N, C-alpha and C positions, 0 to 999 in steps of 0.2 A: 605781297598782298594779292589775293585772288579776286576774281570778279565779284565774289560774294560781298565784299566790302562796299561795292557800288550800290547794292540794294538798300543799304542803310544810310546812305550819305545825306539825303535831303529831308525826308519826312518818314512817318511810320511806314514800314515795309509791308507789302502784301505778298505772301508766298503761297502759290497754288500748287496743287498736286494732281498729276494725271497718271493713269496706268498705261504703259506703252502697249499698244495693240488693241485697246478697247475704245471704240468698237472695231477699229482696224488700224493699221499703221498709217495709212494715208490720212484718215480723219484725226488721228493723234497729232500729226504735224499741224493740221488746221486748228486743232484745239489749243495747242501750245501758242500758236500765233494769235489766237483769239484771246488767250490769257494776257499776252503782252499788249495787244491792242486795247484791252480793257483796263490796263494799268498795273498789272502784276509786275513786281520788281525782280522776282526770282521764281523759277519753276523747279519743283521736284518731279523727276520722272521715275515712276515705280517700275522696276523690272519684274515681270510676272514670275511668281514663285508658287509652288504647290502647297506650301505650309506657312503662310504669312502670319506668324503668331501674334503680331502686334495689331493686326487689322480686324475690323468688324465685318459684318456680312456684306456691306456695299462694296468694299474694296476686295474682299475675298471673291465675291462673284465676278468682279471685273477681272481679277487675276485669272480666274478659271475660264472666262470667255476668251481671254487672250491665249491661254495655254491650249484651248480647244482649237485655235487656229495655228497651233504649233509655233507661236512667237517665242523666240529664244534670245539669249543675250546678244548674239551676233546681229539679230534683227534689230535689237534696240540700239546698238551702235550705229547701224545704218539709218535708223530713224533720226538719231541725233545729227548725223551728217546732213540729212535733208533739212532739218531745222536750221542748221548752221549756214545753209545756203541762203537763208532768208532772214536770219535773226542773230543778234549777238547777246540776247538776254542771258543773264547768269543762270546756269543749270547745275543741279546736283542730282545724283542718283539716290533713290531710296531702294535699298536692296537688302538681301540677307547674306549672311556670312558664307554659306556654302556656295553660292553663285560666284562670288569673288574668288574663293579658294579654288573652285573647280577650273576657273579660267586661268589661274595663276596670278599671284599678286602683281608681279612685274608687268605681265602682259595686260592685265586689266587696267592698271594705273597708266601705262603708256598710251593705251587707247583713249582714256579719259583726257590726257594731256593733248593728244592729237586733235580731239574733238572739242576742246575747250570746255570740258565738264570740270567744274571747280572743286567738287568734293563728293562725299558719300555720307548717307545716314544709314546705319546698320543696326536695327533694333535688337537683334539677337547676338550682338557682339559686346559683352560686358567689358568694363574698364580693365579688369584683370587679364583679359585675353586679347587685348588690342595691340600689344607690342610689336609682333611680327609684321602685321599689316601696316601699322603706323610708321615704322621705319621706311618702308617702301613709299608710302604716301608722302612723307616729308621729303624724301629724296626727289619726288616729282612735284613738289609744291602743291599738293592736294590737301584739302581740309577734311578731316574726319569730324563730322558734326556730333558733338556729345549730347545725349539725351539726359535730362534731369527730371525726375518725377517727384510727386509728393512724398514718396517713401525713400528717397535718396539719402536724406538726413546727414549722417556723419560722412558720407561719401561726397557730399557737395563740394567741399574745398578742392579735392583732387580732380574731380570732374571739371570744375570751373577753370582750374589752373591749366588743364590740358587743352581746353577748348580753343578751337580756331574756326574762323568763318562766322558762325553764330551758334548759340546754344538753343537747342530745341527743348523748350519746357513743356512737359506733358501736363495738361491742365487737370486731368481726371484719372482716377484709377481705372484699369481695364483696357479695353481695346478701342480702336478708332470708331468713329460714328458720331452723328449729330446728337447734341444734348440740349435739353431745355434749361438746365441749370447746372451750375458748377459748385459742388459742395466743399471742395478743398479751399484752403486759404492761399490763393495764388499770390497775393501781394506779399505775404510773409515769405513764400518761397523765392520770389524774384528778388526781394530785398536781401535775402541771405546770399543768393548767388552774386549779387553786385558787390558784396564785401571782398570777393576774391578775384574778380576779373572785370575788364572793361569791354570784353567781347559782347557784341549785341545779343539780345535775348529775343526770341520769338516764341509765342505761345501757340500750341496746337492741340488737337484732339477735341472735337465737339463743336467748334465754332462754325456757325452757318448762317447767322442773321446779322444785319447791320448793327443792331443794338448790342449783340454779343461782341461784335468786332470792336465797337467803340469802347466797351467796358474793358476788354482785354488789352486794347492798344494803350490804355492809360497806365498799364502795369509793365509794359515791355516796349521794345523797339520795333516790333512787328508782330503780325499774326499769320497763322498757317491754316489754310482751309483745304481739306482733302475729300472727305466723303461726299459732301454736297456737290463739289465740282465733278466728282466721278459719277454721281447720280445724274446730273444734268447732261454730262457727256454721253451717257448711255441712253437717256430718254429724249434728249432734245438735240439742238443744233449748235455749231460753233458760234453762231450769232447770238443765241440765247445765253451761251456761256460768257461771251464778251459783255453782254448787258449785266449779267449777275456780278461779274468782276468789277465793272464800273460802279455798281451800287455799293459794293463792299469797300472798294478803294475810296470812293467819295466819303463814306462814313468815317474813315479813320484819318482822312487828310485834313 
């Protein structure tokens, strides 16, 4: 069992997302600690990538700001080392397949183990192409977080049965970004997933208000907030970020 399971042990889990290196590496450490102090149970750290196909403008711009500072994968590992000097909060990477492939599966996974990163979310790695990386991850007791979307349909059983850590339920079609309404029937999707697994479910894509957080937390074991956190991290301070997390965590507790 990885540290991810600890995030879902007590109450509804709050999962926050930051882009490594935005606004810079030092402040990213402060922001992760602010998320923890605000009540986050798990943090996703996005590794900057030039073509983040699953992400909307807010996260794309954050990736570009980090890349403009030449933040690379090795810098992100160093960032995690600095976080680990002050925190043992569960961490996962949100990354893209090419970055892991370029590093080498074995090398990348070993570094995750050394830094106590518990798993990865890889939006551009479909089920059918996961096998080679999955073997190495399982050898290193790392969780490959499966994403299930409103269009997964007949693929839901195999995705759910492969899941470890938690299942990332994509609430809406399209890319990441804050939304004022959710048109898909998320309750139907989460109920279908629960037929095939007891792995915790967390809903993401679009959630950014306490009211939305409460609504989605009734359907799942946790919620994921990305774009709004990235926006605050860019425009404001770690203290403001901590206050926002407290508001969201209080709403679902």
